[in-house]
C-alpha positions as CSV (number, residue, x, y, z in Angstrom):
1,M,-10.2,-7.4,-18.5
2,S,-8.5,-10.2,-16.5
3,F,-8.1,-10.6,-12.8
4,T,-5.8,-13.0,-11.0
5,R,-6.4,-12.1,-7.4
6,S,-9.5,-11.4,-5.2
7,T,-10.5,-7.9,-5.9
8,L,-13.2,-5.3,-5.2
9,L,-13.2,-3.3,-8.4
10,T,-12.1,0.4,-8.3
11,P,-14.6,1.9,-10.7
12,P,-14.7,5.0,-12.8
13,A,-17.4,7.6,-12.4
14,P,-20.9,6.2,-13.1
15,S,-22.2,6.6,-16.6
16,T,-25.9,6.4,-15.5
17,P,-26.3,8.9,-12.6
18,D,-29.9,7.8,-11.7
19,V,-28.7,4.3,-10.8
20,R,-27.0,3.9,-7.4
21,P,-25.5,1.0,-5.5
22,G,-28.4,-0.7,-3.7
23,D,-30.9,0.7,-6.2
24,P,-33.6,-1.9,-7.2
25,K,-33.3,-0.8,-10.8
26,S,-29.8,-2.1,-11.1
27,F,-30.9,-5.7,-12.0
28,F,-33.3,-4.5,-14.7
29,H,-30.6,-2.3,-16.3
30,V,-28.2,-5.2,-16.4
31,K,-30.9,-7.6,-17.6
32,R,-31.7,-5.2,-20.5
33,L,-28.0,-5.1,-21.4
34,V,-27.8,-8.9,-21.4
35,Q,-30.9,-9.1,-23.6
36,E,-29.6,-6.6,-26.1
37,A,-26.4,-8.6,-26.4
38,G,-28.5,-11.7,-27.4
39,L,-27.3,-13.8,-24.5
40,T,-30.6,-15.1,-23.2
41,G,-31.2,-18.0,-25.7
42,R,-30.8,-21.7,-25.1
43,R,-27.6,-23.6,-26.1
44,R,-29.0,-27.0,-27.0
45,G,-26.1,-28.0,-29.2
46,H,-23.7,-27.2,-26.3
47,Y,-25.6,-29.4,-23.9
48,L,-26.2,-32.2,-26.5
49,G,-22.5,-32.4,-27.1
50,M,-21.8,-32.4,-23.4
51,G,-24.3,-35.1,-22.8
52,I,-22.9,-37.3,-25.6
53,A,-19.3,-36.9,-24.4
54,L,-20.2,-37.7,-20.8
55,T,-22.3,-40.7,-21.8
56,A,-19.4,-42.0,-23.9
57,L,-16.9,-41.5,-21.0
58,L,-19.3,-43.3,-18.7
59,G,-19.5,-46.2,-21.2
60,G,-15.7,-46.3,-21.3
61,A,-15.5,-46.4,-17.5
62,I,-18.0,-49.3,-17.5
63,A,-16.0,-51.1,-20.2
64,G,-12.8,-50.6,-18.2
65,F,-14.5,-52.0,-15.1
66,V,-15.5,-55.2,-16.9
67,L,-12.1,-55.6,-18.6
68,L,-9.9,-55.0,-15.5
69,G,-11.6,-57.8,-13.5
70,H,-10.0,-58.5,-10.0
71,S,-7.4,-55.8,-10.2
72,W,-6.7,-52.9,-7.8
73,Y,-6.5,-50.7,-10.8
74,Q,-10.2,-50.7,-10.4
75,L,-9.7,-47.9,-8.0
76,L,-8.8,-45.7,-10.9
77,I,-12.1,-46.5,-12.5
78,A,-13.7,-45.7,-9.2
79,G,-12.1,-42.2,-9.1
80,A,-13.1,-41.6,-12.7
81,L,-16.7,-42.6,-11.9
82,G,-16.7,-40.1,-9.0
83,V,-15.7,-37.4,-11.4
84,L,-18.2,-38.4,-14.1
85,L,-21.1,-38.6,-11.6
86,T,-20.2,-35.0,-10.4
87,Q,-20.4,-33.9,-14.0
88,F,-23.8,-35.5,-14.4
89,A,-24.8,-33.8,-11.2
90,F,-23.8,-30.4,-12.7
91,L,-26.1,-31.2,-15.7
92,A,-29.0,-32.1,-13.2
93,H,-28.3,-28.7,-11.5
94,E,-28.6,-26.9,-14.8
95,A,-31.8,-28.7,-15.8
96,A,-33.2,-27.7,-12.4
97,H,-32.5,-24.1,-13.3
98,R,-34.2,-24.5,-16.7
99,Q,-30.9,-23.9,-18.5
100,I,-31.0,-26.8,-21.0
101,L,-34.5,-27.2,-22.5
102,T,-37.2,-24.7,-23.2
103,S,-40.0,-26.5,-21.4
104,G,-39.9,-26.4,-17.6
105,K,-41.5,-29.9,-17.4
106,N,-38.9,-31.3,-19.8
107,N,-36.1,-29.8,-17.8
108,D,-37.6,-31.4,-14.6
109,R,-37.9,-34.8,-16.3
110,L,-34.3,-34.6,-17.5
111,G,-33.0,-33.3,-14.1
112,R,-34.9,-36.0,-12.2
113,F,-33.6,-38.7,-14.5
114,L,-30.0,-37.5,-14.1
115,A,-30.3,-36.9,-10.3
116,N,-32.3,-40.0,-9.4
117,G,-31.3,-42.5,-12.0
118,V,-27.6,-41.6,-12.7
119,V,-26.2,-39.8,-9.6
120,G,-28.5,-41.5,-7.1
121,I,-29.7,-38.4,-5.1
122,S,-33.1,-36.8,-4.8
123,Y,-34.0,-34.2,-7.3
124,Q,-36.8,-32.8,-5.2
125,W,-34.5,-32.4,-2.2
126,W,-32.0,-30.5,-4.3
127,M,-34.7,-28.2,-5.7
128,H,-36.1,-27.5,-2.2
129,K,-32.7,-26.8,-0.7
130,H,-31.0,-25.0,-3.6
131,S,-34.0,-22.7,-4.4
132,K,-33.8,-21.4,-0.8
133,H,-30.1,-20.8,-1.2
134,H,-30.6,-18.8,-4.4
135,A,-33.3,-16.6,-2.9
136,T,-31.2,-15.7,0.2
137,P,-27.5,-16.5,-0.3
138,N,-25.4,-16.2,2.8
139,T,-28.4,-14.9,4.7
140,I,-28.3,-15.8,8.4
141,G,-31.3,-18.0,9.3
142,K,-32.5,-18.4,5.7
143,D,-29.7,-19.9,3.6
144,P,-29.6,-23.7,4.2
145,D,-26.0,-23.8,2.9
146,I,-24.8,-22.0,6.0
147,E,-26.9,-23.9,8.6
148,W,-25.3,-25.6,11.6
149,D,-23.6,-28.9,10.7
150,T,-20.3,-30.6,11.2
151,I,-18.7,-27.5,9.7
152,S,-19.8,-24.2,11.3
153,F,-20.1,-21.2,9.1
154,Q,-21.1,-18.7,11.8
155,P,-19.4,-18.0,15.1
156,E,-22.6,-18.6,17.1
157,D,-22.8,-22.2,15.6
158,A,-19.1,-22.8,16.3
159,K,-19.7,-22.1,20.0
160,R,-22.5,-24.6,20.1
161,Q,-20.3,-27.6,19.2
162,R,-19.3,-30.0,21.9
163,G,-16.9,-33.0,22.2
164,V,-15.3,-34.3,19.1
165,L,-17.3,-31.9,16.9
166,R,-15.8,-29.0,18.9
167,W,-12.3,-30.3,18.3
168,I,-13.1,-30.6,14.6
169,T,-14.6,-27.1,14.5
170,E,-11.5,-25.5,16.0
171,R,-9.5,-26.9,13.1
172,Q,-12.2,-27.0,10.5
173,G,-10.4,-25.0,7.9
174,Y,-7.5,-27.4,7.8
175,L,-9.8,-30.4,7.9
176,F,-12.1,-29.0,5.2
177,F,-10.9,-31.2,2.3
178,P,-10.5,-34.4,4.4
179,L,-14.1,-33.9,5.7
180,L,-15.3,-33.6,2.1
181,T,-14.4,-37.2,1.5
182,L,-17.6,-37.9,3.5
183,E,-19.7,-35.4,1.7
184,G,-20.7,-37.8,-1.1
185,L,-22.2,-40.2,1.5
186,N,-23.8,-37.3,3.2
187,L,-25.5,-36.0,0.0
188,H,-27.0,-39.4,-0.6
189,Y,-28.1,-39.7,3.1
190,Q,-29.6,-36.2,3.3
191,S,-31.5,-36.5,0.0
192,I,-33.1,-39.9,0.9
193,R,-33.8,-38.7,4.5
194,H,-35.7,-35.7,3.0
195,L,-37.9,-38.0,0.9
196,F,-38.8,-40.0,4.0
197,T,-39.3,-37.0,6.4
198,A,-40.5,-34.0,4.4
199,Q,-44.2,-33.2,4.8
200,R,-44.5,-32.4,1.2
201,A,-42.3,-33.9,-1.5
202,K,-43.4,-34.2,-5.2
203,R,-43.2,-37.7,-6.7
204,R,-41.8,-39.0,-3.4
205,K,-42.5,-42.7,-4.2
206,R,-41.2,-42.4,-7.8
207,E,-37.9,-40.8,-6.6
208,L,-37.4,-43.3,-3.8
209,S,-38.1,-46.2,-6.2
210,T,-35.7,-44.9,-8.8
211,I,-32.9,-44.2,-6.3
212,A,-33.4,-47.6,-4.7
213,I,-33.1,-49.4,-8.1
214,R,-30.1,-47.3,-9.1
215,V,-28.2,-47.8,-5.8
216,G,-29.2,-51.5,-5.6
217,I,-28.0,-52.3,-9.1
218,Y,-24.7,-50.4,-8.6
219,V,-23.9,-52.0,-5.3
220,A,-24.9,-55.5,-6.4
221,L,-22.7,-55.3,-9.5
222,L,-19.7,-54.2,-7.4
223,F,-20.0,-57.2,-5.0
224,I,-20.9,-59.6,-7.8
225,F,-17.9,-58.8,-10.0
226,L,-15.3,-57.8,-7.3
227,P,-14.0,-59.5,-4.2
228,V,-15.6,-58.1,-1.0
229,G,-12.6,-56.0,0.1
230,M,-12.1,-54.5,-3.4
231,A,-15.8,-53.8,-3.8
232,F,-15.8,-51.8,-0.5
233,A,-12.6,-50.0,-1.6
234,F,-14.1,-49.2,-5.0
235,L,-17.3,-47.8,-3.3
236,G,-15.2,-45.8,-0.8
237,V,-13.0,-44.2,-3.5
238,Q,-15.9,-43.3,-5.7
239,L,-17.9,-41.7,-2.9
240,A,-14.8,-39.8,-1.6
241,V,-13.9,-38.4,-5.1
242,F,-17.6,-37.5,-5.6
243,G,-17.7,-35.7,-2.3
244,I,-14.5,-33.8,-2.7
245,Y,-15.4,-32.8,-6.3
246,M,-18.9,-31.7,-5.4
247,G,-17.9,-29.9,-2.2
248,G,-14.8,-28.4,-3.8
249,S,-16.9,-27.0,-6.6
250,F,-19.6,-25.3,-4.5
251,A,-17.4,-24.1,-1.6
252,P,-15.5,-21.2,-3.3
253,N,-18.7,-19.6,-4.5
254,H,-19.9,-18.0,-1.2
255,K,-17.8,-19.3,1.7
256,G,-15.8,-16.4,3.2
257,M,-18.0,-13.8,1.5
258,P,-20.1,-11.3,3.5
259,M,-22.9,-12.7,5.6
260,V,-26.3,-10.9,5.4
261,P,-28.2,-10.2,8.6
262,Q,-31.5,-12.0,8.6
263,N,-33.7,-8.9,8.5
264,A,-31.5,-6.7,6.3
265,K,-33.2,-4.8,3.5
266,I,-31.1,-5.3,0.4
267,D,-32.0,-5.3,-3.3
268,F,-31.8,-8.4,-5.4
269,F,-28.8,-7.3,-7.5
270,S,-26.7,-6.2,-4.5
271,R,-27.6,-9.4,-2.5
272,Q,-26.5,-11.7,-5.3
273,V,-23.3,-9.8,-6.3
274,L,-22.0,-8.9,-2.8
275,T,-22.3,-12.5,-1.5
276,S,-20.8,-14.3,-4.5
277,R,-17.2,-14.9,-5.6
278,N,-16.1,-15.7,-9.2
279,V,-13.2,-18.0,-9.7
280,M,-11.2,-16.9,-12.7
281,A,-8.0,-17.8,-14.7
282,R,-5.6,-15.6,-16.5
283,S,-6.8,-16.4,-20.0
284,R,-10.0,-17.0,-21.9
285,W,-8.9,-20.5,-22.5
286,G,-8.2,-21.0,-18.8
287,N,-11.7,-19.8,-18.0
288,S,-13.2,-22.2,-20.5
289,V,-11.4,-25.0,-18.7
290,L,-12.6,-23.8,-15.3
291,S,-16.2,-23.6,-16.6
292,T,-16.0,-27.3,-17.6
293,V,-14.4,-28.3,-14.4
294,F,-16.7,-26.3,-12.1
295,G,-19.8,-26.9,-14.2
296,G,-20.1,-23.1,-14.8
297,L,-20.2,-22.4,-11.1
298,N,-16.9,-20.4,-11.4
299,Y,-19.2,-17.6,-12.8
300,Q,-21.1,-17.6,-9.6
301,V,-22.1,-13.9,-9.7
302,E,-23.7,-14.3,-13.1
303,H,-25.3,-17.6,-12.2
304,H,-27.0,-16.0,-9.2
305,L,-28.2,-13.1,-11.2
306,F,-29.5,-15.2,-14.1
307,P,-30.1,-18.7,-12.8
308,A,-31.6,-19.9,-16.1
309,M,-28.7,-18.6,-18.1
310,P,-27.0,-21.5,-20.1
311,R,-23.4,-22.2,-18.9
312,A,-21.9,-21.3,-22.3
313,N,-23.3,-17.8,-22.1
314,L,-22.0,-16.9,-18.6
315,A,-18.5,-15.8,-19.7
316,A,-19.9,-13.1,-22.0
317,V,-22.5,-12.1,-19.4
318,S,-19.7,-11.7,-16.8
319,Q,-18.1,-9.0,-19.0
320,I,-21.4,-7.0,-18.9
321,V,-21.9,-7.4,-15.2
322,R,-18.3,-6.5,-14.3
323,K,-18.4,-3.4,-16.4
324,Y,-21.7,-2.3,-14.8
325,C,-20.4,-2.9,-11.3
326,A,-17.3,-0.9,-12.0
327,E,-19.3,2.0,-13.4
328,H,-21.7,2.0,-10.4
329,Q,-19.2,1.3,-7.6
330,I,-20.6,-2.1,-6.7
331,P,-18.0,-4.5,-5.3
332,Y,-17.4,-7.5,-7.6
333,T,-15.2,-10.2,-6.2
334,V,-12.8,-12.3,-8.3
335,A,-10.2,-14.8,-7.2
336,S,-8.0,-17.4,-8.7
337,V,-8.6,-21.1,-7.8
338,R,-5.8,-21.1,-5.3
339,E,-6.9,-17.8,-3.7
340,S,-10.5,-18.8,-3.5
341,Y,-9.7,-22.0,-1.5
342,A,-7.2,-20.1,0.7
343,Q,-9.9,-17.6,1.5
344,V,-12.4,-20.4,2.3
345,I,-9.9,-22.2,4.6
346,N,-8.9,-19.0,6.4
347,Y,-12.5,-18.0,6.9
348,L,-13.5,-21.5,8.3
349,N,-10.5,-21.4,10.6
350,K,-11.5,-18.0,12.0
351,V,-15.0,-19.1,12.6
352,G,-13.7,-22.3,14.2
353,L,-11.5,-20.4,16.5
354,S,-14.5,-18.4,17.7
355,A,-15.5,-21.5,19.6
356,R,-12.6,-20.4,21.9
357,D,-12.0,-16.7,21.1
358,P,-14.2,-13.8,20.1
359,F,-14.6,-13.4,16.3
360,E,-16.4,-10.7,14.4
361,C,-18.3,-12.3,11.5
362,P,-18.2,-10.5,8.2
363,M,-21.4,-8.8,7.3
364,I,-22.8,-6.5,4.7
365,S,-23.1,-3.0,6.2
366,G,-25.1,0.0,5.0
367,F,-28.5,-1.8,4.7
368,R,-31.4,-1.2,7.0
369,G,-32.8,-3.9,9.3
370,A,-36.4,-4.7,9.2
């Protein structure tokens, strides 16, 4: 079954009458179906091939950097490096979710190496923040990904903005992608800030040391081998591409989807499905490309239901989840790449306008408050 527009499935009659939308048993039924389909195993060969390919491409980018010398074509290398570092960040994300290796400790070691030593951000900060998001996606007061910042995701936050930030907020949908050029720098800053300020952070000194060495060597090489102006331009382009790619990969997953009231009573399956959006193409080949480009995050519904599921298994799992949602009248949202970004921009503009005008925030209805 293929979808090319955002859709809430119109399902046939349920085949399992004892399971209803909002029923806690929903997740266990789907989990059993996934297990019976043999989709819970690791895909080490897939990740090994991906790691080899990315390492080879990184080596090619370094070789290109050395060979080009004092040339403004270096900015192409900077852009390519921004893309490659995002791909390595995807692998760190998957290691954090225990998708790659069998052992949790080995996944953590791999994830920490990729995050600290390759990408230059804190693995512990990412784990702390992302674990909260997975537990309570789009939940007001609980999901750190919708907390008050330069961009406001809730009308109440938009009304709090003042001065230049208020001007930005009122236009934040249209300014979304330009603002993402600063997201790369923000990710580095927030992760390092967390290591300095968090009351409890595992391996704080080790992470700070590794990041300092990685960033120090990277910046030093730029300014040793390139003129000052070109070095700054290289760094700016790399961070801008990294920020746009990272932010552009995570934004379509939940932004513009229903917001959950803080004290709502909602089962795990419904919470994850109703707040997530899948980004899909017209063909299986197109979805394979999207899975590579988005690091598997285009299958956001399935990723939230089964965080430890290897990326290569998500396409097959999505067929099971979609069929189940259709049978049990549970809304399952799908959008094309263009439609997903349009929905994000429209949503952010509506929230931004609430700084001046009343706006009713989307919410999940039908669930009891505490």
